[in-house]
C-alpha positions as CSV (number, residue, x, y, z in Angstrom):
1,M,33.9,1.5,2.1
2,S,32.3,-1.0,-0.2
3,K,29.0,-0.2,-1.9
4,F,26.4,-2.7,-2.7
5,R,24.0,-2.6,-5.7
6,F,20.9,-2.2,-3.5
7,Q,22.3,1.0,-2.0
8,D,21.7,2.7,-5.4
9,L,18.0,1.7,-5.5
10,D,15.4,4.3,-4.6
11,I,13.1,1.6,-3.4
12,W,15.7,0.3,-0.9
13,E,16.3,3.9,0.4
14,E,12.6,4.5,0.8
15,S,12.1,1.2,2.6
16,I,14.9,2.2,5.0
17,E,13.2,5.6,5.7
18,I,9.8,4.0,6.3
19,G,11.5,1.3,8.4
20,N,13.1,3.9,10.6
21,I,9.6,5.4,11.4
22,L,8.2,1.9,12.0
23,F,11.1,1.2,14.4
24,D,10.3,4.4,16.3
25,I,6.7,3.2,16.7
26,A,7.9,-0.2,17.8
27,D,10.1,1.5,20.5
28,K,7.0,3.2,21.8
29,L,5.1,0.0,21.8
30,E,7.8,-1.6,23.9
31,E,7.6,1.2,26.4
32,N,4.0,0.2,26.9
33,K,5.1,-3.5,27.2
34,L,3.4,-4.4,23.9
35,Y,6.3,-6.6,22.9
36,R,4.5,-8.8,20.4
37,F,3.2,-5.8,18.4
38,S,6.7,-4.3,18.6
39,E,8.4,-7.5,17.4
40,Q,6.0,-8.1,14.6
41,L,6.3,-4.5,13.3
42,R,10.1,-4.6,13.4
43,G,10.2,-7.9,11.6
44,A,7.9,-6.8,8.8
45,A,9.7,-3.4,8.5
46,M,13.1,-5.1,8.1
47,S,11.7,-7.6,5.7
48,V,11.0,-5.0,3.1
49,S,14.6,-3.6,2.8
50,N,16.2,-7.0,3.5
51,N,14.4,-8.6,0.6
52,I,15.3,-5.8,-1.8
53,A,18.9,-6.1,-0.7
54,E,18.9,-9.9,-0.9
55,G,17.3,-9.9,-4.3
56,S,19.7,-7.4,-5.7
57,G,22.5,-10.0,-5.1
58,S,20.7,-12.5,-7.3
59,T,22.2,-13.6,-10.5
60,S,18.9,-13.9,-12.4
61,K,16.2,-11.3,-13.0
62,N,13.5,-13.9,-12.1
63,E,15.1,-14.5,-8.7
64,F,15.4,-10.7,-8.1
65,S,11.8,-10.3,-9.1
66,H,10.8,-13.0,-6.6
67,F,12.5,-11.1,-3.8
68,L,10.9,-7.9,-4.8
69,N,7.5,-9.6,-4.6
70,I,8.3,-10.7,-1.1
71,A,9.4,-7.1,-0.2
72,R,6.0,-5.9,-1.5
73,R,4.1,-8.4,0.5
74,S,6.0,-7.4,3.6
75,A,5.0,-3.8,2.9
76,F,1.4,-5.0,2.9
77,E,2.0,-6.7,6.2
78,N,3.3,-3.4,7.7
79,A,0.1,-1.7,6.4
80,N,-2.1,-4.3,8.2
81,I,-0.2,-4.0,11.4
82,L,-0.6,-0.2,11.3
83,L,-4.3,-0.5,10.7
84,I,-4.6,-2.8,13.8
85,L,-2.5,-0.4,15.9
86,N,-4.8,2.4,14.9
87,K,-7.9,0.4,15.7
88,R,-6.4,-0.2,19.2
89,N,-5.7,3.5,19.5
90,L,-2.0,2.9,19.6
91,I,-1.2,5.2,16.7
92,S,-3.2,8.3,15.6
93,I,-5.1,8.5,12.3
94,Q,-2.6,11.1,11.1
95,V,0.3,8.7,11.6
96,L,-1.7,5.9,10.0
97,E,-2.7,7.9,6.9
98,S,0.8,9.3,6.4
99,L,2.5,5.9,6.6
100,L,-0.2,4.1,4.5
101,D,0.4,6.7,1.8
102,R,4.1,6.2,1.9
103,I,3.8,2.4,1.9
104,D,1.4,2.6,-1.0
105,V,3.8,4.7,-3.1
106,L,6.6,2.3,-2.2
107,C,4.6,-0.7,-3.3
108,R,3.9,1.0,-6.6
109,K,7.6,1.7,-7.1
110,I,8.5,-1.9,-6.3
111,M,6.0,-3.1,-8.9
112,N,7.2,-0.7,-11.5
113,F,10.9,-1.6,-10.8
114,R,9.9,-5.3,-10.9
115,K,8.3,-4.9,-14.3
116,A,11.3,-2.9,-15.6
117,I,13.8,-5.7,-14.8
118,C,11.7,-8.6,-16.2
């Protein structure tokens, strides 16, 4: 089986793990017919890992850095969606805090990686 560069990146792996949790939340939202919330959460969740993967295929460090910035911004979007879901009592404070902590760590790792490649 082929292996792509991004598969060796810790930030990609962590974004996939967080994304899986966000997809589980999105599935529960759909069960409650909250399709727009579900769609938005899935899109933002996939955007993080997708942009890390896409950027890793770049031929320039500046272009890769650009995609890492987009991935980080998508992580912020996920945080915002989670805050809204909590305000609407759709996720617990425990789930919110746990995911916000993981997203914060991921954002820091993305920034550190971005600085290291530039």
